[in-house]
Predicted model as a PDB file, atoms N, CA, C, CB and O in Angstrom, pLDDT in the B-factor column:
MODEL        1                                                                  
ATOM      1  N   MET A   1      15.501 109.836 107.537  1.00 47.00           N  
ATOM      2  CA  MET A   1      14.259 109.319 108.063  1.00 47.00           C  
ATOM      3  C   MET A   1      14.212 109.576 109.561  1.00 47.00           C  
ATOM      4  CB  MET A   1      14.111 107.817 107.754  1.00 47.00           C  
ATOM      5  O   MET A   1      15.198 109.357 110.264  1.00 47.00           O  
ATOM      6  N   LYS A   2      13.081 110.036 110.043  1.00 52.00           N  
ATOM      7  CA  LYS A   2      12.906 110.350 111.453  1.00 52.00           C  
ATOM      8  C   LYS A   2      12.681 109.072 112.258  1.00 52.00           C  
ATOM      9  CB  LYS A   2      11.731 111.322 111.648  1.00 52.00           C  
ATOM     10  O   LYS A   2      12.022 108.141 111.796  1.00 52.00           O  
ATOM     11  N   LYS A   3      13.228 109.044 113.448  1.00 58.00           N  
ATOM     12  CA  LYS A   3      13.036 107.911 114.344  1.00 58.00           C  
ATOM     13  C   LYS A   3      11.757 108.125 115.144  1.00 58.00           C  
ATOM     14  CB  LYS A   3      14.259 107.728 115.288  1.00 58.00           C  
ATOM     15  O   LYS A   3      11.535 109.211 115.681  1.00 58.00           O  
ATOM     16  N   ILE A   4      10.927 107.112 115.226  1.00 61.00           N  
ATOM     17  CA  ILE A   4       9.735 107.156 116.072  1.00 61.00           C  
ATOM     18  C   ILE A   4      10.136 106.595 117.423  1.00 61.00           C  
ATOM     19  CB  ILE A   4       8.530 106.348 115.443  1.00 61.00           C  
ATOM     20  O   ILE A   4      10.686 105.497 117.511  1.00 61.00           O  
ATOM     21  N   LEU A   5       9.859 107.351 118.471  1.00 61.00           N  
ATOM     22  CA  LEU A   5      10.258 106.917 119.809  1.00 61.00           C  
ATOM     23  C   LEU A   5       9.372 105.788 120.299  1.00 61.00           C  
ATOM     24  CB  LEU A   5      10.207 108.087 120.791  1.00 61.00           C  
ATOM     25  O   LEU A   5       8.166 105.781 120.055  1.00 61.00           O  
ATOM     26  N   ASN A   6       9.982 104.829 120.995  1.00 62.00           N  
ATOM     27  CA  ASN A   6       9.189 103.757 121.586  1.00 62.00           C  
ATOM     28  C   ASN A   6       8.660 104.220 122.950  1.00 62.00           C  
ATOM     29  CB  ASN A   6      10.037 102.451 121.729  1.00 62.00           C  
ATOM     30  O   ASN A   6       9.008 105.309 123.407  1.00 62.00           O  
ATOM     31  N   VAL A   7       7.839 103.418 123.589  1.00 61.00           N  
ATOM     32  CA  VAL A   7       7.194 103.802 124.848  1.00 61.00           C  
ATOM     33  C   VAL A   7       8.221 104.135 125.923  1.00 61.00           C  
ATOM     34  CB  VAL A   7       6.274 102.682 125.336  1.00 61.00           C  
ATOM     35  O   VAL A   7       8.046 105.107 126.657  1.00 61.00           O  
ATOM     36  N   SER A   8       9.275 103.358 126.030  1.00 65.00           N  
ATOM     37  CA  SER A   8      10.309 103.604 127.034  1.00 65.00           C  
ATOM     38  C   SER A   8      10.977 104.960 126.814  1.00 65.00           C  
ATOM     39  CB  SER A   8      11.360 102.486 127.003  1.00 65.00           C  
ATOM     40  O   SER A   8      11.191 105.712 127.765  1.00 65.00           O  
ATOM     41  N   GLU A   9      11.304 105.268 125.565  1.00 64.00           N  
ATOM     42  CA  GLU A   9      11.925 106.559 125.258  1.00 64.00           C  
ATOM     43  C   GLU A   9      10.964 107.715 125.532  1.00 64.00           C  
ATOM     44  CB  GLU A   9      12.384 106.595 123.795  1.00 64.00           C  
ATOM     45  O   GLU A   9      11.378 108.772 126.007  1.00 64.00           O  
ATOM     46  N   MET A  10       9.684 107.510 125.232  1.00 59.00           N  
ATOM     47  CA  MET A  10       8.681 108.554 125.470  1.00 59.00           C  
ATOM     48  C   MET A  10       8.587 108.882 126.955  1.00 59.00           C  
ATOM     49  CB  MET A  10       7.304 108.115 124.937  1.00 59.00           C  
ATOM     50  O   MET A  10       8.410 110.046 127.315  1.00 59.00           O  
ATOM     51  N   LYS A  11       8.700 107.890 127.816  1.00 58.00           N  
ATOM     52  CA  LYS A  11       8.593 108.116 129.258  1.00 58.00           C  
ATOM     53  C   LYS A  11       9.757 108.941 129.791  1.00 58.00           C  
ATOM     54  CB  LYS A  11       8.525 106.786 129.993  1.00 58.00           C  
ATOM     55  O   LYS A  11       9.649 109.539 130.862  1.00 58.00           O  
ATOM     56  N   GLN A  12      10.870 108.982 129.059  1.00 61.00           N  
ATOM     57  CA  GLN A  12      12.031 109.745 129.493  1.00 61.00           C  
ATOM     58  C   GLN A  12      11.930 111.227 129.128  1.00 61.00           C  
ATOM     59  CB  GLN A  12      13.283 109.157 128.888  1.00 61.00           C  
ATOM     60  O   GLN A  12      12.713 112.040 129.619  1.00 61.00           O  
ATOM     61  N   VAL A  13      10.978 111.579 128.277  1.00 57.00           N  
ATOM     62  CA  VAL A  13      10.815 112.968 127.853  1.00 57.00           C  
ATOM     63  C   VAL A  13      10.125 113.737 128.970  1.00 57.00           C  
ATOM     64  CB  VAL A  13       9.999 113.065 126.523  1.00 57.00           C  
ATOM     65  O   VAL A  13       9.079 113.318 129.465  1.00 57.00           O  
ATOM     66  N   ARG A  14      10.704 114.850 129.363  1.00 58.00           N  
ATOM     67  CA  ARG A  14      10.192 115.607 130.501  1.00 58.00           C  
ATOM     68  C   ARG A  14       9.533 116.920 130.118  1.00 58.00           C  
ATOM     69  CB  ARG A  14      11.297 115.877 131.457  1.00 58.00           C  
ATOM     70  O   ARG A  14       9.096 117.660 131.000  1.00 58.00           O  
ATOM     71  N   GLY A  15       9.450 117.225 128.864  1.00 60.00           N  
ATOM     72  CA  GLY A  15       8.804 118.471 128.442  1.00 60.00           C  
ATOM     73  C   GLY A  15       9.820 119.539 128.079  1.00 60.00           C  
ATOM     74  O   GLY A  15      10.932 119.567 128.604  1.00 60.00           O  
ATOM     75  N   GLY A  16       9.427 120.394 127.195  1.00 71.00           N  
ATOM     76  CA  GLY A  16      10.310 121.446 126.725  1.00 71.00           C  
ATOM     77  C   GLY A  16      11.241 120.916 125.651  1.00 71.00           C  
ATOM     78  O   GLY A  16      11.603 119.740 125.662  1.00 71.00           O  
ATOM     79  N   ALA A  17      11.625 121.774 124.732  1.00 85.00           N  
ATOM     80  CA  ALA A  17      12.518 121.363 123.657  1.00 85.00           C  
ATOM     81  C   ALA A  17      13.869 120.977 124.239  1.00 85.00           C  
ATOM     82  CB  ALA A  17      12.675 122.487 122.609  1.00 85.00           C  
ATOM     83  O   ALA A  17      14.446 121.716 125.037  1.00 85.00           O  
ATOM     84  N   GLN A  18      14.370 119.809 123.832  1.00 87.00           N  
ATOM     85  CA  GLN A  18      15.628 119.295 124.360  1.00 87.00           C  
ATOM     86  C   GLN A  18      16.451 118.687 123.237  1.00 87.00           C  
ATOM     87  CB  GLN A  18      15.374 118.254 125.465  1.00 87.00           C  
ATOM     88  O   GLN A  18      15.896 118.150 122.278  1.00 87.00           O  
ATOM     89  N   PRO A  19      17.769 118.768 123.350  1.00 91.00           N  
ATOM     90  CA  PRO A  19      18.603 118.026 122.402  1.00 91.00           C  
ATOM     91  C   PRO A  19      18.371 116.531 122.612  1.00 91.00           C  
ATOM     92  CB  PRO A  19      20.119 118.387 122.578  1.00 91.00           C  
ATOM     93  O   PRO A  19      18.141 116.091 123.739  1.00 91.00           O  
ATOM     94  N   SER A  20      18.430 115.760 121.551  1.00 89.00           N  
ATOM     95  CA  SER A  20      18.240 114.320 121.670  1.00 89.00           C  
ATOM     96  C   SER A  20      19.020 113.612 120.570  1.00 89.00           C  
ATOM     97  CB  SER A  20      16.737 113.953 121.599  1.00 89.00           C  
ATOM     98  O   SER A  20      19.078 114.084 119.434  1.00 89.00           O  
ATOM     99  N   SER A  21      19.611 112.489 120.912  1.00 89.00           N  
ATOM    100  CA  SER A  21      20.318 111.696 119.909  1.00 89.00           C  
ATOM    101  C   SER A  21      19.351 111.075 118.911  1.00 89.00           C  
ATOM    102  CB  SER A  21      21.143 110.603 120.582  1.00 89.00           C  
ATOM    103  O   SER A  21      19.776 110.587 117.863  1.00 89.00           O  
ATOM    104  N   SER A  22      18.061 111.086 119.216  1.00 87.00           N  
ATOM    105  CA  SER A  22      17.044 110.561 118.306  1.00 87.00           C  
ATOM    106  C   SER A  22      16.732 111.530 117.176  1.00 87.00           C  
ATOM    107  CB  SER A  22      15.775 110.242 119.071  1.00 87.00           C  
ATOM    108  O   SER A  22      16.116 111.144 116.183  1.00 87.00           O  
ATOM    109  N   CYS A  23      17.150 112.781 117.314  1.00 92.00           N  
ATOM    110  CA  CYS A  23      16.818 113.824 116.344  1.00 92.00           C  
ATOM    111  C   CYS A  23      17.980 114.070 115.390  1.00 92.00           C  
ATOM    112  CB  CYS A  23      16.443 115.125 117.061  1.00 92.00           C  
ATOM    113  O   CYS A  23      19.135 113.760 115.681  1.00 92.00           O  
ATOM    114  N   GLY A  24      17.632 114.634 114.249  1.00 92.00           N  
ATOM    115  CA  GLY A  24      18.634 114.985 113.258  1.00 92.00           C  
ATOM    116  C   GLY A  24      19.384 116.247 113.650  1.00 92.00           C  
ATOM    117  O   GLY A  24      19.032 116.912 114.625  1.00 92.00           O  
ATOM    118  N   GLU A  25      20.415 116.572 112.891  1.00 93.00           N  
ATOM    119  CA  GLU A  25      21.224 117.758 113.161  1.00 93.00           C  
ATOM    120  C   GLU A  25      20.362 119.021 113.072  1.00 93.00           C  
ATOM    121  CB  GLU A  25      22.408 117.842 112.171  1.00 93.00           C  
ATOM    122  O   GLU A  25      19.604 119.206 112.119  1.00 93.00           O  
ATOM    123  N   GLY A  26      20.491 119.877 114.073  1.00 94.00           N  
ATOM    124  CA  GLY A  26      19.736 121.125 114.097  1.00 94.00           C  
ATOM    125  C   GLY A  26      18.320 120.995 114.629  1.00 94.00           C  
ATOM    126  O   GLY A  26      17.584 121.980 114.689  1.00 94.00           O  
ATOM    127  N   GLU A  27      17.935 119.789 115.014  1.00 95.00           N  
ATOM    128  CA  GLU A  27      16.586 119.564 115.537  1.00 95.00           C  
ATOM    129  C   GLU A  27      16.626 119.361 117.049  1.00 95.00           C  
ATOM    130  CB  GLU A  27      15.934 118.344 114.851  1.00 95.00           C  
ATOM    131  O   GLU A  27      17.631 118.927 117.612  1.00 95.00           O  
ATOM    132  N   LEU A  28      15.513 119.684 117.683  1.00 94.00           N  
ATOM    133  CA  LEU A  28      15.303 119.427 119.102  1.00 94.00           C  
ATOM    134  C   LEU A  28      14.102 118.517 119.254  1.00 94.00           C  
ATOM    135  CB  LEU A  28      15.103 120.748 119.894  1.00 94.00           C  
ATOM    136  O   LEU A  28      13.280 118.402 118.345  1.00 94.00           O  
ATOM    137  N   LEU A  29      14.003 117.873 120.401  1.00 93.00           N  
ATOM    138  CA  LEU A  29      12.865 117.014 120.697  1.00 93.00           C  
ATOM    139  C   LEU A  29      11.813 117.858 121.411  1.00 93.00           C  
ATOM    140  CB  LEU A  29      13.290 115.778 121.564  1.00 93.00           C  
ATOM    141  O   LEU A  29      12.054 118.363 122.507  1.00 93.00           O  
ATOM    142  N   TYR A  30      10.652 118.006 120.788  1.00 93.00           N  
ATOM    143  CA  TYR A  30       9.553 118.802 121.343  1.00 93.00           C  
ATOM    144  C   TYR A  30       8.480 117.879 121.897  1.00 93.00           C  
ATOM    145  CB  TYR A  30       8.953 119.745 120.271  1.00 93.00           C  
ATOM    146  O   TYR A  30       8.192 116.827 121.328  1.00 93.00           O  
ATOM    147  N   THR A  31       7.896 118.286 123.010  1.00 91.00           N  
ATOM    148  CA  THR A  31       6.743 117.595 123.569  1.00 91.00           C  
ATOM    149  C   THR A  31       5.499 118.281 123.022  1.00 91.00           C  
ATOM    150  CB  THR A  31       6.765 117.604 125.144  1.00 91.00           C  
ATOM    151  O   THR A  31       5.386 119.506 123.075  1.00 91.00           O  
ATOM    152  N   CYS A  32       4.565 117.493 122.495  1.00 91.00           N  
ATOM    153  CA  CYS A  32       3.354 118.041 121.905  1.00 91.00           C  
ATOM    154  C   CYS A  32       2.123 117.451 122.579  1.00 91.00           C  
ATOM    155  CB  CYS A  32       3.319 117.773 120.396  1.00 91.00           C  
ATOM    156  O   CYS A  32       2.076 116.259 122.883  1.00 91.00           O  
ATOM    157  N   THR A  33       1.133 118.300 122.806  1.00 89.00           N  
ATOM    158  CA  THR A  33      -0.132 117.877 123.384  1.00 89.00           C  
ATOM    159  C   THR A  33      -1.251 118.250 122.425  1.00 89.00           C  
ATOM    160  CB  THR A  33      -0.357 118.519 124.781  1.00 89.00           C  
ATOM    161  O   THR A  33      -1.326 119.387 121.959  1.00 89.00           O  
ATOM    162  N   SER A  34      -2.119 117.289 122.132  1.00 87.00           N  
ATOM    163  CA  SER A  34      -3.285 117.538 121.291  1.00 87.00           C  
ATOM    164  C   SER A  34      -4.520 117.529 122.176  1.00 87.00           C  
ATOM    165  CB  SER A  34      -3.402 116.478 120.150  1.00 87.00           C  
ATOM    166  O   SER A  34      -4.731 116.591 122.945  1.00 87.00           O  
ATOM    167  N   SER A  35      -5.333 118.563 122.070  1.00 85.00           N  
ATOM    168  CA  SER A  35      -6.608 118.637 122.785  1.00 85.00           C  
ATOM    169  C   SER A  35      -7.710 118.306 121.791  1.00 85.00           C  
ATOM    170  CB  SER A  35      -6.832 120.055 123.435  1.00 85.00           C  
ATOM    171  O   SER A  35      -7.761 118.871 120.698  1.00 85.00           O  
ATOM    172  N   TRP A  36      -8.590 117.386 122.174  1.00 82.00           N  
ATOM    173  CA  TRP A  36      -9.625 116.875 121.274  1.00 82.00           C  
ATOM    174  C   TRP A  36     -11.002 117.325 121.735  1.00 82.00           C  
ATOM    175  CB  TRP A  36      -9.567 115.342 121.194  1.00 82.00           C  
ATOM    176  O   TRP A  36     -11.205 117.655 122.903  1.00 82.00           O  
ATOM    177  N   MET A  37     -11.937 117.332 120.805  1.00 81.00           N  
ATOM    178  CA  MET A  37     -13.328 117.618 121.157  1.00 81.00           C  
ATOM    179  C   MET A  37     -13.762 116.591 122.193  1.00 81.00           C  
ATOM    180  CB  MET A  37     -14.267 117.585 119.892  1.00 81.00           C  
ATOM    181  O   MET A  37     -13.413 115.416 122.082  1.00 81.00           O  
ATOM    182  N   GLY A  38     -14.504 117.011 123.178  1.00 79.00           N  
ATOM    183  CA  GLY A  38     -14.924 116.104 124.236  1.00 79.00           C  
ATOM    184  C   GLY A  38     -14.008 116.152 125.442  1.00 79.00           C  
ATOM    185  O   GLY A  38     -14.302 115.531 126.463  1.00 79.00           O  
ATOM    186  N   GLY A  39     -12.896 116.881 125.346  1.00 82.00           N  
ATOM    187  CA  GLY A  39     -12.033 117.081 126.500  1.00 82.00           C  
ATOM    188  C   GLY A  39     -10.839 116.163 126.631  1.00 82.00           C  
ATOM    189  O   GLY A  39     -10.025 116.366 127.533  1.00 82.00           O  
ATOM    190  N   ALA A  40     -10.691 115.164 125.779  1.00 83.00           N  
ATOM    191  CA  ALA A  40      -9.541 114.260 125.872  1.00 83.00           C  
ATOM    192  C   ALA A  40      -8.273 114.963 125.392  1.00 83.00           C  
ATOM    193  CB  ALA A  40      -9.787 112.977 125.046  1.00 83.00           C  
ATOM    194  O   ALA A  40      -8.329 115.857 124.548  1.00 83.00           O  
ATOM    195  N   THR A  41      -7.135 114.549 125.938  1.00 86.00           N  
ATOM    196  CA  THR A  41      -5.842 115.040 125.468  1.00 86.00           C  
ATOM    197  C   THR A  41      -4.906 113.867 125.239  1.00 86.00           C  
ATOM    198  CB  THR A  41      -5.227 116.037 126.476  1.00 86.00           C  
ATOM    199  O   THR A  41      -4.991 112.849 125.925  1.00 86.00           O  
ATOM    200  N   THR A  42      -4.023 114.014 124.282  1.00 86.00           N  
ATOM    201  CA  THR A  42      -2.972 113.029 124.035  1.00 86.00           C  
ATOM    202  C   THR A  42      -1.668 113.796 123.927  1.00 86.00           C  
ATOM    203  CB  THR A  42      -3.252 112.176 122.735  1.00 86.00           C  
ATOM    204  O   THR A  42      -1.653 114.974 123.571  1.00 86.00           O  
ATOM    205  N   SER A  43      -0.572 113.115 124.240  1.00 87.00           N  
ATOM    206  CA  SER A  43       0.719 113.795 124.133  1.00 87.00           C  
ATOM    207  C   SER A  43       1.766 112.839 123.597  1.00 87.00           C  
ATOM    208  CB  SER A  43       1.159 114.361 125.496  1.00 87.00           C  
ATOM    209  O   SER A  43       1.623 111.619 123.676  1.00 87.00           O  
ATOM    210  N   GLY A  44       2.807 113.415 123.056  1.00 87.00           N  
ATOM    211  CA  GLY A  44       3.910 112.653 122.508  1.00 87.00           C  
ATOM    212  C   GLY A  44       5.049 113.589 122.189  1.00 87.00           C  
ATOM    213  O   GLY A  44       5.006 114.765 122.551  1.00 87.00           O  
ATOM    214  N   SER A  45       6.055 113.094 121.526  1.00 89.00           N  
ATOM    215  CA  SER A  45       7.224 113.899 121.211  1.00 89.00           C  
ATOM    216  C   SER A  45       7.565 113.773 119.742  1.00 89.00           C  
ATOM    217  CB  SER A  45       8.417 113.486 122.071  1.00 89.00           C  
ATOM    218  O   SER A  45       7.301 112.753 119.105  1.00 89.00           O  
ATOM    219  N   VAL A  46       8.161 114.838 119.215  1.00 91.00           N  
ATOM    220  CA  VAL A  46       8.542 114.851 117.809  1.00 91.00           C  
ATOM    221  C   VAL A  46       9.811 115.690 117.652  1.00 91.00           C  
ATOM    222  CB  VAL A  46       7.385 115.409 116.918  1.00 91.00           C  
ATOM    223  O   VAL A  46       9.998 116.679 118.360  1.00 91.00           O  
ATOM    224  N   CYS A  47      10.667 115.297 116.734  1.00 93.00           N  
ATOM    225  CA  CYS A  47      11.866 116.063 116.425  1.00 93.00           C  
ATOM    226  C   CYS A  47      11.530 117.117 115.385  1.00 93.00           C  
ATOM    227  CB  CYS A  47      13.003 115.141 115.925  1.00 93.00           C  
ATOM    228  O   CYS A  47      10.867 116.829 114.388  1.00 93.00           O  
ATOM    229  N   ALA A  48      11.990 118.339 115.620  1.00 94.00           N  
ATOM    230  CA  ALA A  48      11.745 119.423 114.676  1.00 94.00           C  
ATOM    231  C   ALA A  48      12.735 120.548 114.961  1.00 94.00           C  
ATOM    232  CB  ALA A  48      10.272 119.935 114.770  1.00 94.00           C  
ATOM    233  O   ALA A  48      13.408 120.546 115.991  1.00 94.00           O  
ATOM    234  N   LYS A  49      12.818 121.512 114.037  1.00 95.00           N  
ATOM    235  CA  LYS A  49      13.707 122.655 114.210  1.00 95.00           C  
ATOM    236  C   LYS A  49      13.051 123.790 114.970  1.00 95.00           C  
ATOM    237  CB  LYS A  49      14.175 123.149 112.872  1.00 95.00           C  
ATOM    238  O   LYS A  49      13.734 124.703 115.433  1.00 95.00           O  
ATOM    239  N   SER A  50      11.718 123.744 115.104  1.00 94.00           N  
ATOM    240  CA  SER A  50      10.994 124.783 115.842  1.00 94.00           C  
ATOM    241  C   SER A  50       9.699 124.192 116.390  1.00 94.00           C  
ATOM    242  CB  SER A  50      10.696 126.018 114.932  1.00 94.00           C  
ATOM    243  O   SER A  50       9.252 123.133 115.949  1.00 94.00           O  
ATOM    244  N   ALA A  51       9.104 124.889 117.359  1.00 93.00           N  
ATOM    245  CA  ALA A  51       7.828 124.434 117.921  1.00 93.00           C  
ATOM    246  C   ALA A  51       6.757 124.416 116.833  1.00 93.00           C  
ATOM    247  CB  ALA A  51       7.387 125.346 119.100  1.00 93.00           C  
ATOM    248  O   ALA A  51       5.937 123.500 116.782  1.00 93.00           O  
ATOM    249  N   LYS A  52       6.764 125.425 115.964  1.00 94.00           N  
ATOM    250  CA  LYS A  52       5.785 125.483 114.876  1.00 94.00           C  
ATOM    251  C   LYS A  52       5.989 124.309 113.920  1.00 94.00           C  
ATOM    252  CB  LYS A  52       5.896 126.827 114.111  1.00 94.00           C  
ATOM    253  O   LYS A  52       5.015 123.734 113.433  1.00 94.00           O  
ATOM    254  N   GLY A  53       7.232 123.950 113.651  1.00 94.00           N  
ATOM    255  CA  GLY A  53       7.529 122.795 112.809  1.00 94.00           C  
ATOM    256  C   GLY A  53       7.050 121.500 113.436  1.00 94.00           C  
ATOM    257  O   GLY A  53       6.569 120.606 112.740  1.00 94.00           O  
ATOM    258  N   ALA A  54       7.182 121.400 114.751  1.00 93.00           N  
ATOM    259  CA  ALA A  54       6.696 120.219 115.468  1.00 93.00           C  
ATOM    260  C   ALA A  54       5.180 120.126 115.360  1.00 93.00           C  
ATOM    261  CB  ALA A  54       7.125 120.262 116.951  1.00 93.00           C  
ATOM    262  O   ALA A  54       4.640 119.041 115.145  1.00 93.00           O  
ATOM    263  N   GLU A  55       4.486 121.259 115.507  1.00 91.00           N  
ATOM    264  CA  GLU A  55       3.027 121.272 115.386  1.00 91.00           C  
ATOM    265  C   GLU A  55       2.600 120.842 113.983  1.00 91.00           C  
ATOM    266  CB  GLU A  55       2.471 122.675 115.706  1.00 91.00           C  
ATOM    267  O   GLU A  55       1.630 120.099 113.833  1.00 91.00           O  
ATOM    268  N   LYS A  56       3.313 121.298 112.963  1.00 91.00           N  
ATOM    269  CA  LYS A  56       2.997 120.905 111.587  1.00 91.00           C  
ATOM    270  C   LYS A  56       3.213 119.407 111.389  1.00 91.00           C  
ATOM    271  CB  LYS A  56       3.856 121.700 110.588  1.00 91.00           C  
ATOM    272  O   LYS A  56       2.437 118.758 110.687  1.00 91.00           O  
ATOM    273  N   ALA A  57       4.265 118.851 112.006  1.00 90.00           N  
ATOM    274  CA  ALA A  57       4.532 117.415 111.890  1.00 90.00           C  
ATOM    275  C   ALA A  57       3.411 116.599 112.527  1.00 90.00           C  
ATOM    276  CB  ALA A  57       5.877 117.064 112.545  1.00 90.00           C  
ATOM    277  O   ALA A  57       2.981 115.591 111.968  1.00 90.00           O  
ATOM    278  N   VAL A  58       2.938 117.032 113.695  1.00 88.00           N  
ATOM    279  CA  VAL A  58       1.832 116.338 114.362  1.00 88.00           C  
ATOM    280  C   VAL A  58       0.575 116.416 113.500  1.00 88.00           C  
ATOM    281  CB  VAL A  58       1.565 116.946 115.766  1.00 88.00           C  
ATOM    282  O   VAL A  58      -0.151 115.431 113.360  1.00 88.00           O  
ATOM    283  N   ASP A  59       0.323 117.582 112.928  1.00 84.00           N  
ATOM    284  CA  ASP A  59      -0.854 117.762 112.082  1.00 84.00           C  
ATOM    285  C   ASP A  59      -0.768 116.861 110.846  1.00 84.00           C  
ATOM    286  CB  ASP A  59      -0.994 119.242 111.660  1.00 84.00           C  
ATOM    287  O   ASP A  59      -1.771 116.286 110.424  1.00 84.00           O  
ATOM    288  N   LYS A  60       0.424 116.741 110.271  1.00 85.00           N  
ATOM    289  CA  LYS A  60       0.610 115.876 109.099  1.00 85.00           C  
ATOM    290  C   LYS A  60       0.322 114.417 109.449  1.00 85.00           C  
ATOM    291  CB  LYS A  60       2.044 116.015 108.548  1.00 85.00           C  
ATOM    292  O   LYS A  60      -0.308 113.705 108.667  1.00 85.00           O  
ATOM    293  N   ILE A  61       0.777 113.974 110.610  1.00 81.00           N  
ATOM    294  CA  ILE A  61       0.506 112.604 111.058  1.00 81.00           C  
ATOM    295  C   ILE A  61      -0.990 112.396 111.235  1.00 81.00           C  
ATOM    296  CB  ILE A  61       1.247 112.301 112.380  1.00 81.00           C  
ATOM    297  O   ILE A  61      -1.531 111.365 110.836  1.00 81.00           O  
ATOM    298  N   ARG A  62      -1.655 113.375 111.831  1.00 78.00           N  
ATOM    299  CA  ARG A  62      -3.108 113.287 112.046  1.00 78.00           C  
ATOM    300  C   ARG A  62      -3.830 113.115 110.714  1.00 78.00           C  
ATOM    301  CB  ARG A  62      -3.632 114.548 112.780  1.00 78.00           C  
ATOM    302  O   ARG A  62      -4.726 112.278 110.598  1.00 78.00           O  
ATOM    303  N   ILE A  63      -3.451 113.895 109.716  1.00 78.00           N  
ATOM    304  CA  ILE A  63      -4.097 113.810 108.404  1.00 78.00           C  
ATOM    305  C   ILE A  63      -3.791 112.470 107.744  1.00 78.00           C  
ATOM    306  CB  ILE A  63      -3.638 114.969 107.496  1.00 78.00           C  
ATOM    307  O   ILE A  63      -4.674 111.869 107.132  1.00 78.00           O  
ATOM    308  N   THR A  64      -2.545 111.992 107.859  1.00 80.00           N  
ATOM    309  CA  THR A  64      -2.155 110.703 107.297  1.00 80.00           C  
ATOM    310  C   THR A  64      -2.978 109.569 107.892  1.00 80.00           C  
ATOM    311  CB  THR A  64      -0.670 110.451 107.532  1.00 80.00           C  
ATOM    312  O   THR A  64      -3.273 108.588 107.209  1.00 80.00           O  
ATOM    313  N   GLN A  65      -3.350 109.699 109.161  1.00 76.00           N  
ATOM    314  CA  GLN A  65      -4.128 108.661 109.838  1.00 76.00           C  
ATOM    315  C   GLN A  65      -5.628 108.868 109.671  1.00 76.00           C  
ATOM    316  CB  GLN A  65      -3.778 108.628 111.313  1.00 76.00           C  
ATOM    317  O   GLN A  65      -6.420 108.189 110.324  1.00 76.00           O  
ATOM    318  N   ASP A  66      -6.029 109.797 108.804  1.00 73.00           N  
ATOM    319  CA  ASP A  66      -7.438 110.067 108.499  1.00 73.00           C  
ATOM    320  C   ASP A  66      -8.248 110.542 109.699  1.00 73.00           C  
ATOM    321  CB  ASP A  66      -8.073 108.835 107.940  1.00 73.00           C  
ATOM    322  O   ASP A  66      -9.451 110.295 109.773  1.00 73.00           O  
ATOM    323  N   VAL A  67      -7.598 111.219 110.630  1.00 70.00           N  
ATOM    324  CA  VAL A  67      -8.311 111.858 111.740  1.00 70.00           C  
ATOM    325  C   VAL A  67      -8.478 113.310 111.315  1.00 70.00           C  
ATOM    326  CB  VAL A  67      -7.528 111.721 113.141  1.00 70.00           C  
ATOM    327  O   VAL A  67      -7.601 114.137 111.562  1.00 70.00           O  
ATOM    328  N   LEU A  68      -9.587 113.616 110.685  1.00 65.00           N  
ATOM    329  CA  LEU A  68      -9.711 114.892 109.999  1.00 65.00           C  
ATOM    330  C   LEU A  68     -10.450 115.968 110.761  1.00 65.00           C  
ATOM    331  CB  LEU A  68     -10.377 114.685 108.727  1.00 65.00           C  
ATOM    332  O   LEU A  68     -10.103 117.140 110.616  1.00 65.00           O  
ATOM    333  N   ALA A  69     -11.449 115.642 111.565  1.00 62.00           N  
ATOM    334  CA  ALA A  69     -12.303 116.692 112.103  1.00 62.00           C  
ATOM    335  C   ALA A  69     -12.292 116.830 113.621  1.00 62.00           C  
ATOM    336  CB  ALA A  69     -13.681 116.455 111.663  1.00 62.00           C  
ATOM    337  O   ALA A  69     -12.787 117.830 114.140  1.00 62.00           O  
ATOM    338  N   ASP A  70     -11.752 115.875 114.338  1.00 64.00           N  
ATOM    339  CA  ASP A  70     -11.903 115.861 115.790  1.00 64.00           C  
ATOM    340  C   ASP A  70     -10.938 116.767 116.546  1.00 64.00           C  
ATOM    341  CB  ASP A  70     -11.738 114.481 116.278  1.00 64.00           C  
ATOM    342  O   ASP A  70     -11.248 117.198 117.656  1.00 64.00           O  
ATOM    343  N   GLN A  71      -9.806 117.057 115.985  1.00 58.00           N  
ATOM    344  CA  GLN A  71      -8.764 117.753 116.732  1.00 58.00           C  
ATOM    345  C   GLN A  71      -9.103 119.218 116.941  1.00 58.00           C  
ATOM    346  CB  GLN A  71      -7.437 117.631 116.017  1.00 58.00           C  
ATOM    347  O   GLN A  71      -9.595 119.888 116.033  1.00 58.00           O  
ATOM    348  N   VAL A  72      -8.838 119.706 118.133  1.00 66.00           N  
ATOM    349  CA  VAL A  72      -9.089 121.111 118.442  1.00 66.00           C  
ATOM    350  C   VAL A  72      -7.786 121.902 118.397  1.00 66.00           C  
ATOM    351  CB  VAL A  72      -9.757 121.253 119.823  1.00 66.00           C  
ATOM    352  O   VAL A  72      -7.686 122.861 117.631  1.00 66.00           O  
ATOM    353  N   VAL A  73      -6.787 121.533 119.191  1.00 83.00           N  
ATOM    354  CA  VAL A  73      -5.555 122.313 119.316  1.00 83.00           C  
ATOM    355  C   VAL A  73      -4.345 121.393 119.469  1.00 83.00           C  
ATOM    356  CB  VAL A  73      -5.646 123.275 120.515  1.00 83.00           C  
ATOM    357  O   VAL A  73      -4.415 120.380 120.166  1.00 83.00           O  
ATOM    358  N   VAL A  74      -3.234 121.748 118.815  1.00 87.00           N  
ATOM    359  CA  VAL A  74      -1.949 121.095 119.045  1.00 87.00           C  
ATOM    360  C   VAL A  74      -1.001 122.145 119.589  1.00 87.00           C  
ATOM    361  CB  VAL A  74      -1.384 120.437 117.734  1.00 87.00           C  
ATOM    362  O   VAL A  74      -0.849 123.220 119.010  1.00 87.00           O  
ATOM    363  N   LEU A  75      -0.363 121.826 120.710  1.00 88.00           N  
ATOM    364  CA  LEU A  75       0.588 122.740 121.320  1.00 88.00           C  
ATOM    365  C   LEU A  75       1.896 121.986 121.548  1.00 88.00           C  
ATOM    366  CB  LEU A  75       0.032 123.328 122.657  1.00 88.00           C  
ATOM    367  O   LEU A  75       1.913 120.945 122.204  1.00 88.00           O  
ATOM    368  N   CYS A  76       2.980 122.513 121.008  1.00 90.00           N  
ATOM    369  CA  CYS A  76       4.300 121.895 121.181  1.00 90.00           C  
ATOM    370  C   CYS A  76       5.211 122.859 121.906  1.00 90.00           C  
ATOM    371  CB  CYS A  76       4.917 121.489 119.817  1.00 90.00           C  
ATOM    372  O   CYS A  76       5.212 124.059 121.635  1.00 90.00           O  
ATOM    373  N   TYR A  77       5.981 122.325 122.826  1.00 89.00           N  
ATOM    374  CA  TYR A  77       6.893 123.159 123.626  1.00 89.00           C  
ATOM    375  C   TYR A  77       8.183 122.436 123.899  1.00 89.00           C  
ATOM    376  CB  TYR A  77       6.243 123.566 124.943  1.00 89.00           C  
ATOM    377  O   TYR A  77       9.069 122.981 124.557  1.00 89.00           O  
TER     378      TYR A  77                                                      
ENDMDL                                                                          
END                                                                             
């Protein structure tokens, strides 16, 4: 099961894929930014084996939360 980072842990993330004790073996912590219609952006972090995998994880969360049409772009690095 993946660990969801709390606010304090999120503030420690500086961008770019990094090793993290919060992630599973073979995974890195990726910073992801979502750009929304209307110009708003949100960001967070996710553990994944690749940037593309991180983007898919963010997209899966978005669909699970029933946010279906507003998102424009997800970029993970």
